[in-house]
N, C-alpha and C positions, 0 to 999 in steps of 0.2 A: 955483834953488829959493827964493830969498829972496822973490820976487814971489808964488810959489805959496802961501806961508804967510799971505798977506793975504786976508781974506774969510771967508765962512762955510765950515764943514767940507765941505758938499756942493760948493761951488765949488773948494775945494782938491782934493777927490777927483776931480772932473771934469778939472781941470787936470793932475793927475798921471796919470790914465788916458789923456788925450790924448798926453802925453809918452811914456808906455809904448807906445801904439799906434805912434807915429812910430819909436821904437827897435826895436820888433818888425818893422816893415816894412823898415827898413834892414838888420836882421839877416837877415831872410828873403831879401832881394835878394842880400846878400853870401854867405850860406850856400848857397842853392839856385840863385839866378839865374833865368833864364827857361828853365824846363824844356822847353817846346815847342821853343824855338830850339836848345837843346843836343841834343835828340832828333833834330831835323831835320838838324843837322850830322853827328851820328853815323850816321844813316841814309844820308846822302850819301856819307860815307866808306866805309860798308859796301857800298853799291852799286858804288863804285869798285873795292873789293877783289874783289867778286864778278865784275865784268867782267874784271879782270886774271886772276883764277883761271880763268875760262872760256877766255881766250886763251892765257896762258902758264903758268899754274900759279902758286902762291904760294911764296915763300921761307919758311923756318921762322919768322922774326920776323914776317912778314906773316900767317902762320897764327895765331900767338899774338895778334897785334893783332886779327885777325878774331874770335877767341874773346872777347877783352876787350871789344870793341865790342858784341858780342851781349849780354854780361853787363851792360854799362852801359845799353844800351837797355832791357833787362828791368827794371833797377833804376829808371830814369827813369819807365817805365810804371807801376811800383808807386807811386812818389812822386806821380805825376799822379792815380792812382786814389785815393790817400789824400786828396789835396788836394780832389778833386771830392766825395768822401764828406763831408769836413768842411764844405765849402761848402753841400752839400745839407742837412746837419744844422742849420747856422746858419739857412738859409732856412726850414726846417721850424719852428724855434723862433720865428722872427720872425712867420711866418704862422700859427702854431698856434692863436692866439686866434681869428682869423677862421674857420679851419676848424672849431673847436669850436663857435662860434656857428652856423655853417651846419649842422653835425651836429644840434645841439639843435633848430634850427628844423625840420629834416626830421623828426626823431623826434617832436616835438610835433605836427606836421601830420598824422602817421599816427594819432595819438591822436584828433584831431578829424575826420579825413576817413574817416568810415565811413557806411554806409547804414543808416538806422534802419528803413526800410520801403520797399516797392515796390508800385506800383499796377498791377494787371493787370485789364483789362476792367472798370474801375470798382471793383474790390475791392482794398482796401488790406491788404497783408500786412505785419505788423510783427514784428521780433524782440524777444522779451521779455527 
């Protein structure tokens, strides 16, 4: 942190935010890991238990493991959904300014794109 205290306040803030980002990334990897990979492993184990159940039936501990795996898969699906929702919100915030500009361009074009009159058989009809 000694180096981070050198420079303008905005530089110090940027440096600290970068360090925080790195810390959050490592925490996320340690705490959650690769959700898709974990779910894939659990699904593979669940399919194995299902195949064993169809052929021989399951022992009591295998049945309880089957229930645990289903719960873990549901929990991982929930975490993945939360992750995707957060990513979409971040994307919306990043692109929000572009969308607002587009919206205002369309709204303003409606204001200017109107017909003032129409000419039929040489006679001009105008809206007053």
